[in-house]
N, C-alpha and C positions, 0 to 999 in steps of 0.2 A: 518786412519783419513780421513774423507770425507770433513769436513768443511774447507774452505779456506777463510781467511780474507785478504782483500786487503788494509784495512785501520783501524788503531786503534784510538779510541777516549779516552782520559784520563779524568778522573774525579778527581779533587783535593778534598780531604776530609779535611774540615776545621771545626773549632769549637769543637774539641774533648773535651768531658766533663772531667773535672779533679776534680770535687768536688762531693762527695757522702757521705751523713751523716752516711750511714750504712756500709761504706767500712772499711776494717781493717786499723788500725792506723799505722803510721810510726814506732812506737815503737814495735808493734806486728810483723811487717814484719822484723824489724831489728833482733828480737829474732829468727825468723825462719832461717835466713842466718848467724847468728853469728859464727857458727862453720865451715862454708864453707871455702875452701882453695882459697882465692881470687887471689893469684898469678897463681895457676894452672888454674883457670877459665879464667883469662886474656889470658894466653898462648893458651888455647883451643879456645877462641874466635878469636884470630888472625889467627890460623890455619884454622878454619872453614871458615872465611871470605876469605882467600886466595884460598882455595879449591873451594868455591862457585864461585868466580869471574872467575877462570880458567875454571871451568866446564860450566858456562853459556856463556862465550865468545865462547868456542868451539861449543856449541849447536847452538848458533845464526849463526855461520859460516856454519854449516851443513844444518840447515833448510832453509837458504837463497839459498844455492847451490842446494838443492833438491826441492825447492819451496814447503816446508811444512808449515802448519799453526803454529802460535805461541800459539793460543788458539782457542777454539771452543766448540760446543755441539755435542756429539755423538748421534747416533740414539736412544739410550735408555734414552736420556734426561740428561745424566751425563755431567758435565762441565769438560773440560780438558785444561791444560795450560803447556807450556814448562817449565821444571824444570831444566834441565842441560844436562850434557853428562856423560855417564858411560864409563870411559876409559878401564875398565876391559873387557867389552863385545863389545866395539866400537859401541855404540848405543846412539841415542838421547833418553832422558828420559822425559816422560810426566807424570804429576800427573793428576788424575781424581777423581771426587767425587763418592762415593759409594752409589748412590741412584738409585732406579728403581721406577718411578712414576706409579702408577696404573691407638665394640670389646673391646677387652680388653685392658685397658690402660697400658702404660709403668710403671706407678706407681704401679698398682696392681701386675704386673708380677714381679717387683723388690721388692714388699712388703714394699715400702717406706711409705705408709700411716700410718703404725704403729708408725712412729717416730714423726708424726705431733701432734699438739695440739688436744687433744681428742682421740688420737690413743691408742692402747692397751698397749704400754709401759709406758704410763703416763708421757711422756716427751714432749718437744716443740722444735723440731729441724726441721727447714724449710729452712735453707740456709742463714740466716741473716748474713750480714757482710762478707760473703765468696765471694772470687773472683775466677771465673772459667775461665781459658784461653780457647780460641778457635782459631785455625788456620784452614783456609778453603779457598775455591776458591774465596770467596768474604767476605765482612764483613756484619754482620746481619743488617737488616733495623732497625735503632735505634728508628724510630718513630712508629714502629708497636705496637699496643695496648697490644699485648701479652707479649711484652718485657718491657713495662713500661717506665716511665720517668727517665732518668739519670742512667740507669742500663747497657747500652751498652757503655763501655769505650774503645774508639778506641786507640790502641797502636801504629799503624803504618799508613802510608798514601799511601801504595803501592797498587793501584788497577786500572786496565784498564777497563773502563766502555764501554762495547760493548754489542752486542746481546748475545754473549757468557758470558760476565761478568754478565749479568742479571741473567743467570742461577746460577752463583756462589753466587750472593746475595741471591737468593731464597733458595738455599741449606743451606747456613750459617744461614739464618733466621729460617729455619726449625729445624736445629740442636740446635741453641740457645734456641728455644722455648721448646724443650724437656728438656733442662737443667734448665731454669729459668722462663719459661712462667707462667704468672699469670693473663691472661686476662679473659674475661667473657665467652669465648667459652667452653662449656662443653666437656670434653675429651681431651682438648689441654693443660691442666695444666702441667707445668714442675715439675720435681722431687725436685729440690732445688729452689723452686719458689720465695724465698725471696733473692736470690743471685744476683750477678752482673757478667757480662762477660767482660774479657779483650780481645778485638777483634783484630785479625790479619789476613792478607792474608798469603798464604803458600809460597810466593816467597823466603824468606830467613828464613824458619821456624827454623832450628836448631840454627842459630845465635840469633834470637829473643827469642827463648826458653831459651837459656843460659842467656841472659840479664834479662828476666823477672823472671826466677827462682832466679836469684841473687837479685831481688827486693822483694822476698817473695811469689811468685806464688807457690801454692801447687799442683794444679791439672789442666790439660788441655785436650782438646778433639781434635782429628785429624781424621776426617771422610773422609779420602782420602788416596790415595797411588798410586803406579805405575800403569800406563795403561798396563795391562798384554798382550795386543796385540803385544807389542814390544818384547816379549819374546817367541814368537811361534817357533822360530828357536834356542832357547837357554833355554831349560827346566832345565838345570843344575843350573840355578840361584835360583830355588825354594828350600827353606829350607837351603840355604847356609848362613853362618855367614860371610857377606861381609862388605865392608867399611861403608855402610849406617848403618848397625846394630851396628858395632863397635863404630862409632862416637856417636850414640845415647847413648850407654852404658857408654862411657867416660863422656858425659855430665851429666848423671844421677848419676854416682858414685860421682862426685864432688858436686852435688846438691841433697843430699840424703833425703830431705824431699819433693822433687818435683816428682809428678807421672803423666806422660802423658798416655793417653788412645787412642789406635788406632783401627780403623775398620779393620776387617779381610779381607774384599774384597768380591766381588759379582760374581766371574767368575767360580764357580765350574761347571756350565753347559757349559762353553766354552766362547770364544770371537769371535766377527765377524771380519774376515780378508778378505777384498775384497768381502764382502757380503756373505761369506761362514762361517758357524759356525765351529770353530776349538776348539777341546778339549785340555785343557792344561794338560801337563804331563800325556798323555793318558794311560800310563802303570800303573798308581798309583790309579786308580779307585776313583778319587775325592780327594785323600789325597795328601800331600806334595805340598801345594800351598801357603805356607808362603813365603814372599819375602821382602828383604830390611829391613825397620824398624820393620816389624812384626816378624823378626827373633831375635830381641833384647832380651837379657836375662831379662832386668829390666823394659821394657815397658809392659803395659797390653794390650792384643789384644782381641777383642770382636767378638764373633760369633752372628748371628742373628737367633732367634727362633720366633715362633708364640706366641702370648700372651695368658695368661690364667688368670682366675679370682682367682683361688686358686690352690696352688701346692698340689697334692695328692700322686704322685708317680713319679719315674724317667721316666716311660713310658708315662705319660701324658704331657710331654714336646715335642713339635713337632718342629723338625729342618726345616728350610726353604730349598728350592731347590737350592738356589744360594750361600749360605754362604760358603766361602772357608775353607777347613780343613787343619790341620797340619799333622804330627808334623814337627819339624825342622829336618835337616839331622842327628843331634846327638840325636834325639828322645826326645827333651825337649817338655814339654806340651805347645803347641800352637794350637789353640787360648787358652787363659787363662780362659775365662769365657763367659757366654752367657746372652743375654738380648733380650727383644722384639725388633724385627726389621721388622715386617710385619704389614702393615696397621696401621702405626703410624700417628696419627693426630697431626699436629702442625702448627705453624705460617708459612706464605709463602709470597713471593712477585713475583708472576708469570709474571706480566706485569710491565713495567717501570712506576714508580711513583704511583703505586697502594699502598693503605694502608689498613691494616686490613684483608688481605686474609689468608685463611687456606687451607691446602690440606693434603691428606693422601698419605704417601710414604712408600716404602719397601726398605730395604737395611741394610747392616751392618753399614752404615752411621747413620741410625736411632737407632741402638742398642748401639753403643759406647757412645753417650751422656747420656744414662740412667746410665751407669756404672760410668762415670765421675761425674755425679750429686750425685750418692750414695756416692762416695768417699768424696765429699765436705760435705755431711751431717755427715759422720763419723768423719771427721776432726773437724767440728763444735761441735759435741757432746763431743769429746775428750777434746777440749779446754774448754768446759763448765764444764766437770767433774774434770779436772786437772788444771784449771785456767791458761789461757794464755800459754798453752803448746800444740803444735801441734805434730802430730805423724811423725815418719819417713815414707817414702814411703813404705819401707819393711813391716811396720805394716799394711798398707792398703792391701797389697798383702797377708799378713798372714790372716787377717780378711776375705778377699775375699775367699781364698781357704778353710779356716777352717769352714766357715758357708755356703758355696755354697750348693744348693740343687742338689743332683746327678741327672744326666740325661743321658740316652742312648736310642738307638732305638731298636725296635723289631728285634730280631735276634742277637743283640750284647750280649756279655757276661756280666751279671749283676755285678755291682761293686759299692762300696761307693767311689771309687777313680776317677781319671780323665780319659779322653780319648781325641783323636785327633779331635773330632767333636765339642763337647760342652765345652772342657776344663775341669775345675773343676766342672762345672754344671751351674746352674742359679744363678745370683747375688741375694743375700738375705740381703737386707738392714736391715730388722728387726733382723735377726740373728746376724749381726755384731754389731748393737747397743746393743743388749742384752748381748753380751760378754763384751762390755765395761762397761755396767751398773753392771753386775755381778762381774766383776773384781774390780770395785770401792767398792763393798759391801763385797769383800773377798770370793765370791762364785765361782769365776773363776780366772785364772792366766793370766795376761797380762804383760809381762816384755820386755823392750827394753834393751838389754844386749850387752856386748862386749866380744868376745872370744879371748884369748891370744894364741900365738903359744905354742903348747904342752899341753894346758889346756883341761881337761875334766870337763864339768859343769854337776852337778847332783842336782836334786831337788826331795825330797821325797813328794809324793802326796797321800793323803787319798781319796780313792774312796768309796762312800757310798753304792754302789750296786744298784743304781736306774737309771743309764744311762751309755752309752758307755764312755770310757775314750778316749779322743781325744787330741792329741798334734800336733802343727804345728809350724814350724820355717820358716822364710823367711829372705833373706838378699839381699842388693844391691851389686852385684858382679862387680869387676873391669872389664873394657873392656878386651876382649881376643884378640888373634891373628886372623887376617883375614884368612879365609879359601879359598884356590884357587881350591881345588879338587872338583869333582862332587860327591855328595852323601857321603861325608866323615862323618863317624860316630864318629870320635874322639871328646870327650867332649870339649867344649869351656869354661867351668868353670875355673876360676882362683883360687878361694878359695872354696873348696868342704867341706861343713859342713855335719855332719851326725847326725840324730835324731833317738833315740831309746826309747821305753818304756820297762822297765824291770819289769816283773810281780813278785808278792811276792814269787813265786816258782823259781825265777831267769831265767825263760824263757824270751827270747828277742823278742819283736814285732818290725817288720821293717816297713819302710815307703812304700808308693806307688811309682811305676815308670812305665812308658809306656813300654810294651813289645816291644822289638826291632825286630819287624817283619813287613814286608810290607803286610802281610796277616792279622795279628791280632793285631791291635793297641789298645789294652785294657790295663787296669792297673793290674799289678801284685804287690806283696809285696816282698821286698828284698832291697839290697843296691842300692840306687839311686846315680849315679855318674854324672848326667847331669843337674838336676834342681836346681835352687836357691830358691825353695819352697819345703819343705818336710812335709808330713802329715802322722801321724800314728793313726790308729783307732784300739782300742782293745775292743772287746765285746765277751762274751761267747755265747753259743747257745741260751740262753734266751734273747739275744739282749742287755745285759748290762754287764759292767765290774764287776766281782765278788768283793765283799767288801774286802778291804785290803789296804796295803801301797805299792805303786808302785814307781819306780824311773824313772824320766825323764832325759835322758842322751843326752848331746850335745858334740860332739867332732869334729875333722877334720882329713882329710886324709893328707898324706905327713908329712914330719918332721916339716915344718914351714908354717905359713900363709904368703901370700904376704903382705909386710909392717908390719908383726908381729902381726896384729890384724884384726878382722873382726866384725863389728857391725851386730847384728841380733835381731830379735824379736821372742819371744816365747809366744805361747798361749796354755793354757790347759783348757779344760772343762770336766766335769764329775768327778771332784775331787777338793780338796782344799789342800793348803800347809799343810803337816803333822804337827800334834800337836807339836809346839815348845814352849808351855807355861811352864814357870819355876815353879817348885813345891818345896816349902821349904822342906816339908817332906810328905810322905804318912801317913796322920794321921787319916783318917776315914776308918774304916773297912767296906768292902763290899759296897763302894760308887758307886752309879749308877746315871747317868744323862741321861734321855731318854724322848721321842724318839729323835734321832739325825740322820738325820735332823728332825726338828720340824716345825709345822705350827701354831697351836693355843695355845698349852700348853707345858710346860717343867716340867717333874717330877724329883724329887731328893729323893733318899733314901739311907740309910746306917744303920749300926748297931747303935741302939739307945744310947748305952753306950758311943760310941765315938763321936756322932754328937749332943748329947743333948746340947741345948742352943747355938748352932753355929749360926752365921749370914751369910746371903747370899747376895751377890752383883753381878750385871751383868754390864759389860762394853762393849761398842762398840769397833771397831778396832782402833778408834782414842783415846781411853783411857777415854772416857767420861762415867761416871756412869749413867746408865739408869734405875737401879732398886736396891732397898735395903730393906731387911727384917731382923730385928734382933730377931724375935720371932717365926720363922717358926718351929723350932725344940724344942719348950718349952715342948710339951706334946706328940710329935709323932716322929717317925723315918723317916717320909716321908712328902713331901710337894709338892704342885702344883703351878706353876707360870703361869698366863695368859699372853701370849706373842702375842696375836692376833693383838695388836695395834703397835707392833714393826715393823720397816722396815725390809725387807729381808736383810740377810747378815750374817756375822760371828760375834759371840759374845764370851766373856769370862765369865764363871760363876765362881766366887771366893767364896769359903766357908771357913770361918775363925773361929778359936776358940783358946783362950788362947795365942794369939800372933802368932799363926801359921796358914798357909793357904794352901789349895789345890785348883788347878784351872783346869777347863775343857773347851775345846773349843766346842761350839755348832753352828750349822748352822740352820738358820730360812729361810724356803722357802715359 
């Protein structure tokens, strides 16, 4: 740290806005938190507060003795500030913002434009009434025209206004703009541009996150992390599941609808120590650089890529030179996902009291808010589809992994699975929203479930032979034990669920996992004993799953689950729940309903003697009759129904005669 501050000037933040007509209601926030364990949350808050005070008091003592700064600006323009003291490694801890100040928009790279009014999905999801948390080195400039009036809702008043603090404000303003910006500047539009931000500084982040999650906050952004220059003599900290990771997991387990998003960090090329570039973890070739909160099981960690206009293949995704790579010591997938973090245009406040500035920045700080905003859009769409119902955070992570666009570099082993550079791939806002839309129509499976100790859950799924069959589960795992050893590969999972696809011929298809090798960190398939996201992809050589009935199976390792239960989310695409339509009797000889899936027409045929004068009705999955014909088979053994005006989805065709009926499930695509 070169910057030394002799005097701190404090700015008191007043007049925090408390009224916003587009904010979530108190009742909606109450529903979000109604299942949280309030006693456990209170106890966690007390413990976090005690730890923070002890840590910060010790840190102040050390920086005073060593004449170190409390905050400042690094040579690369990043803002740093004293965080506390790490008693494990006997070092002062600083936080810094992950931006490098120096196309294609973040919206296009995330494919969020398809969710907007006029987009390809035919929906109107733009972040209305969604609150997105932000913890940063400062609070966003609430008067910036890109952030709009009454949309920056200050939640704390902790901020030291110094020359360094100015950098913190500018960084937070840039991050907030990527999330909710809606000003006139072309290219600076935010992804959830109708949303609000709950603004906080990072001083007591975990304590405040606990409190605000308890008030119904669903997503938050954290574009900062440890200043890695403090670890140049302690590379063993990288990848280790330490106290910081454990505390974050404890918070998220108790608030299982709350999802924080963290930047992966910018130091893969090294850090400056005394003016000399020092490579971190030099024997790992750029890998094994996750630290503290980014090692958490339940947080989402974001890598930075260069933007693109259209995704065409895994190799057209370009990794930045600075984005830190994983995995964790136990070979969990970290980072989790990638987004644009190069030449991102957004709002700024480069000089004191300036209004309306914009700038282009690079960094994982710029990538993380894109993912945070996509999560907010998915939550809004889920609430729209299922009326006042928001998803578990595990559902966001399942959607993220299930629909991510694969990415790898030239020379890497091609795979549909994850890797330690890009995570599961590139965030795909369109893909996640399409899964939700299809699930509502019965064309995909999206279930929030609970597994009991000893239970094996099975679901029969019909694959129509037109797409790969993909299944994903995710769960919020309880905090594990802190790891003290260096590069320990022992899994830190508490509850280890297992996902399998069983083919019609009884062959079992296994999920992805990272190859546990320092040389080849690519995805294989087999038993995954480390990740709390599992994804299985089955396709034949033709690229699709052969038509037939498959089983989706979820079980767990060990004799019992911790606490006896584990909530999880299951997503399946490429098939629908197998036909469970009740049939009074098979009364029509040679009955055929085709094509299935259908688009414009459905044909019905049978032996004429059995189907003569039968009536045909079609019902949607809510039981509403949408078609009736009592004379289709008066003179013929076959008929055609025009379904071009029907909404996409699953329907039941019921053919009735003489008080008996036979039903068939059809899919309209």
